[in-house]
TORVOZA-114866 format. One record per residue (C-alpha): residue in one letter; x, y, z; residue number from 1. Coordinates in pm, 1 decimal, always signed. Each point is the difference from the previous one (the first is absolute). Example, Ala and Ser with C-alpha at 12.3 -4.5 7.8 and 13.67 -1.06 7.14 Angstrom:
REM residues 2
(A, (+1230.0, -450.0, +780.0), 1)
(S, (+137.0, +344.0, -66.0), 2)
//
This chain:
REM residues 195
(M, (+299.7, -744.3, -2265.6), 1)
(K, (-287.6, -235.3, -84.0), 2)
(E, (+193.1, -293.1, +145.8), 3)
(R, (+63.6, +198.0, +319.1), 4)
(L, (-370.0, +85.5, +32.9), 5)
(K, (-94.8, -361.3, -66.7), 6)
(K, (+239.7, -115.8, +271.5), 7)
(L, (-125.5, +272.5, +233.2), 8)
(F, (-355.3, -134.3, -11.1), 9)
(T, (+94.6, -368.8, +14.5), 10)
(N, (-95.9, -193.8, +315.7), 11)
(V, (-176.3, +304.8, +144.4), 12)
(W, (-270.4, -187.1, +189.7), 13)
(N, (+150.3, -102.6, +330.8), 14)
(V, (-53.6, +101.4, +363.2), 15)
(P, (+280.8, +262.9, +24.7), 16)
(N, (-117.9, +177.6, -315.6), 17)
(A, (-361.9, -18.1, +119.6), 18)
(L, (+109.2, +184.0, +316.6), 19)
(T, (+172.0, +261.8, -214.7), 20)
(M, (-320.8, +50.2, -200.0), 21)
(L, (-198.5, +16.5, +325.4), 22)
(R, (+228.9, +277.9, +116.4), 23)
(L, (-74.9, +192.6, -319.0), 24)
(A, (-373.9, -53.2, +55.2), 25)
(L, (+26.7, +137.1, +356.1), 26)
(I, (+121.3, +341.3, -120.7), 27)
(P, (-347.0, +140.5, -91.0), 28)
(V, (-139.0, -154.2, +321.7), 29)
(F, (+263.7, +189.6, +197.4), 30)
(V, (-79.4, +328.0, -176.1), 31)
(W, (-375.6, -35.2, +60.4), 32)
(L, (+46.0, -80.1, +368.5), 33)
(F, (+252.1, +281.9, +45.1), 34)
(W, (-241.3, +267.2, -124.7), 35)
(N, (-340.1, -148.8, +85.4), 36)
(A, (+42.9, -198.3, +321.1), 37)
(D, (+211.2, -30.3, +312.6), 38)
(R, (+360.2, +45.7, -112.8), 39)
(K, (+109.8, -271.6, +241.7), 40)
(L, (-189.4, -242.2, -230.0), 41)
(A, (+208.0, +132.7, -289.3), 42)
(L, (+307.7, -63.4, +215.3), 43)
(A, (-115.6, -359.9, +56.1), 44)
(V, (-27.8, -50.8, -377.5), 45)
(F, (+346.7, +152.0, -45.5), 46)
(I, (+146.4, -237.3, +260.6), 47)
(I, (-172.5, -300.7, -161.5), 48)
(A, (+144.1, +102.7, -338.2), 49)
(S, (+346.0, +34.7, +156.2), 50)
(L, (-28.9, -346.0, +158.0), 51)
(T, (-94.7, -154.6, -335.2), 52)
(D, (+321.7, +150.8, -136.6), 53)
(M, (+208.9, -193.0, +253.9), 54)
(L, (-210.6, -312.2, -44.2), 55)
(D, (+10.4, -17.9, -379.6), 56)
(G, (+379.4, +25.4, -9.2), 57)
(M, (+37.1, -268.7, +265.9), 58)
(L, (-243.3, -233.7, -176.7), 59)
(A, (+160.3, +58.9, -339.1), 60)
(R, (+334.9, -114.7, +137.6), 61)
(K, (-138.5, -286.7, +209.9), 62)
(L, (-223.7, -138.3, -276.7), 63)
(N, (+256.2, +71.9, -272.1), 64)
(Q, (-255.4, +218.0, -179.2), 65)
(I, (+223.8, +296.1, -81.8), 66)
(T, (-110.6, +144.3, -335.1), 67)
(D, (+95.0, +301.7, -211.0), 68)
(F, (-355.2, +126.7, +55.1), 69)
(G, (+52.5, -8.5, +376.9), 70)
(K, (+344.4, +158.6, -22.7), 71)
(L, (-145.4, +292.2, -195.2), 72)
(F, (-350.2, +42.7, +141.5), 73)
(D, (+73.7, -73.6, +366.7), 74)
(P, (+212.2, +315.5, +48.5), 75)
(L, (-236.5, +192.6, -232.6), 76)
(A, (-300.9, -89.1, +218.3), 77)
(D, (+195.3, +106.1, +309.0), 78)
(K, (+96.2, +331.8, -153.2), 79)
(L, (-355.1, +76.7, -115.9), 80)
(M, (-144.9, -72.8, +343.3), 81)
(V, (+267.3, +204.9, +176.8), 82)
(L, (-27.1, +292.1, -243.9), 83)
(T, (-379.2, -3.7, +31.3), 84)
(A, (+21.7, +14.1, +380.4), 85)
(L, (+271.8, +266.3, -21.9), 86)
(I, (-209.4, +224.0, -227.4), 87)
(C, (-308.2, -48.7, +220.3), 88)
(Q, (+199.0, +112.6, +304.1), 89)
(G, (+131.0, +296.0, -200.1), 90)
(M, (-353.7, +103.0, -94.5), 91)
(A, (-100.7, -40.8, +364.6), 92)
(G, (+276.6, +243.6, +100.4), 93)
(V, (+203.8, -257.3, +192.5), 94)
(F, (+302.2, -41.4, -229.0), 95)
(P, (+184.1, +285.5, -178.1), 96)
(W, (-44.3, +18.4, -375.1), 97)
(S, (+373.2, +60.9, -47.0), 98)
(A, (+77.0, -356.0, +117.3), 99)
(I, (-290.9, -142.7, -199.0), 100)
(L, (+112.9, +171.6, -322.5), 101)
(I, (+356.9, -128.1, +42.7), 102)
(V, (-127.8, -355.8, +46.1), 103)
(C, (-246.3, +23.9, -292.2), 104)
(C, (+269.9, +135.3, -234.5), 105)
(K, (+236.5, -276.3, +110.9), 106)
(E, (-264.3, -267.2, -60.8), 107)
(L, (-86.0, +146.1, -342.3), 108)
(L, (+366.7, -10.7, -99.0), 109)
(M, (+22.2, -358.0, +128.5), 110)
(L, (-308.6, -98.2, -201.0), 111)
(L, (+135.5, +153.8, -321.6), 112)
(G, (+338.3, -158.3, +65.4), 113)
(G, (-163.9, -337.1, +64.8), 114)
(L, (-192.5, +17.6, -328.0), 115)
(F, (+319.0, +94.2, -184.0), 116)
(M, (+186.1, -293.5, +155.4), 117)
(L, (-289.0, -234.2, -83.0), 118)
(K, (+42.1, +96.6, -366.9), 119)
(K, (+364.5, -100.9, +40.4), 120)
(D, (-124.8, -337.1, +131.1), 121)
(V, (+99.6, +77.4, +360.1), 122)
(V, (-251.2, -14.8, +287.5), 123)
(V, (+67.2, +258.8, +271.9), 124)
(Y, (+1.4, -167.5, +340.7), 125)
(A, (-9.4, +160.2, +344.1), 126)
(N, (+334.8, +60.7, +172.5), 127)
(Y, (+69.6, +3.1, +373.8), 128)
(A, (-11.2, +379.7, +26.6), 129)
(G, (-337.4, -2.5, -173.7), 130)
(K, (-130.3, -272.4, +230.3), 131)
(T, (+124.1, +190.0, +306.2), 132)
(A, (-165.0, +316.5, -128.6), 133)
(Q, (-323.1, -195.3, -42.6), 134)
(V, (+13.2, -111.6, +364.9), 135)
(F, (+54.7, +358.6, +116.3), 136)
(F, (-280.7, +117.5, -227.4), 137)
(I, (-237.7, -246.1, +161.1), 138)
(L, (+110.0, +98.1, +352.1), 139)
(S, (-32.0, +372.5, -71.6), 140)
(L, (-344.3, -49.3, -153.9), 141)
(I, (-124.6, -210.5, +291.8), 142)
(L, (+127.2, +266.0, +241.1), 143)
(S, (-165.7, +272.4, -210.9), 144)
(F, (-341.1, -131.5, +104.8), 145)
(F, (+100.9, +101.1, +353.0), 146)
(H, (+143.8, +336.5, -108.1), 147)
(Q, (-207.1, +206.3, +242.6), 148)
(E, (+65.0, -234.2, +291.8), 149)
(L, (+374.8, +13.1, -71.4), 150)
(A, (-14.6, +381.1, -23.3), 151)
(D, (-179.9, +12.3, +335.0), 152)
(W, (+288.5, -199.7, +148.2), 153)
(G, (+246.1, +253.8, -142.2), 154)
(T, (+146.8, -217.1, -276.7), 155)
(Q, (-15.7, -13.8, -379.9), 156)
(L, (+113.9, -357.9, -33.2), 157)
(D, (-210.2, -58.6, -313.0), 158)
(L, (+164.5, +296.2, -177.4), 159)
(I, (+348.5, -107.3, +113.1), 160)
(F, (-58.9, -345.9, -146.2), 161)
(L, (-139.3, +156.6, -318.3), 162)
(W, (+314.9, +205.1, -64.9), 163)
(I, (+221.8, -301.2, +73.2), 164)
(T, (-209.4, -183.5, -257.7), 165)
(V, (+50.6, +274.9, -257.7), 166)
(G, (+377.2, -26.1, +45.1), 167)
(L, (-4.5, -379.1, -31.9), 168)
(A, (-224.5, +17.2, -307.7), 169)
(I, (+243.0, +235.5, -175.9), 170)
(L, (+291.0, -227.5, +96.4), 171)
(A, (-189.3, -299.0, -143.9), 172)
(M, (-53.7, +186.5, -327.9), 173)
(I, (+372.7, +78.1, -27.2), 174)
(I, (+85.5, -366.9, +63.6), 175)
(Y, (-250.3, -107.7, -268.3), 176)
(L, (+148.1, +247.2, -246.1), 177)
(V, (+359.9, -108.0, +58.5), 178)
(S, (-75.8, -373.6, -11.2), 179)
(Y, (-206.2, +15.8, -318.2), 180)
(L, (+243.9, +229.5, -176.8), 181)
(K, (+256.3, -273.1, +70.0), 182)
(V, (-236.0, -260.2, -152.1), 183)
(L, (-46.1, +210.1, -313.9), 184)
(A, (+374.0, +68.4, -25.0), 185)
(S, (+84.8, -371.5, +30.5), 186)
(R, (-239.3, -80.2, -285.7), 187)
(K, (+173.0, +249.1, -226.9), 188)
(Q, (+346.8, -147.5, +59.2), 189)
(P, (+125.4, -233.1, -274.3), 190)
(P, (+56.3, -363.1, +101.6), 191)
(A, (+351.3, -85.6, +117.1), 192)
(A, (+236.3, -156.2, -251.7), 193)
(G, (-33.8, -376.1, -16.4), 194)
(A, (-343.5, +6.6, +168.5), 195)
//
């Protein structure tokens, strides 16, 4: 466990990881703007944070600066920003709490599962269903800032995207569970004869 933590915080200081940490720092800025200023400014901060997510991954690959820290904290920063925006929109009466509770429970289970896997010396990485869910989350949250305008046009596009996101998030969790149960099972199998 100590070796895993040591490796996790090795080579942390690079541009992709700095963008990840910036995204974490933008969360309280978003919350303050959402409740104390024009919410479109909060939307701008949310979009900037979402763009840094795309940028840090691209730079990490291009500059060959992929680290365990980035693999773990990049999706964590995304989830915290999205959950923060989701809860703010729930408190504002835009999004239903039923969807928010499902997502929060799913993320809590994922966090506990990730910590468990880390103890087993396995870092939990994002899968394609999770990444797709993240894209839909971002789209639904951006649209939620135009909830009233959409309602005036006779559509609930933000809510439709939200429920698609909930479905994708649950699918991602099932995929995580199956894949990491396979990892644990393979570690328990005895080595083949002659290996």
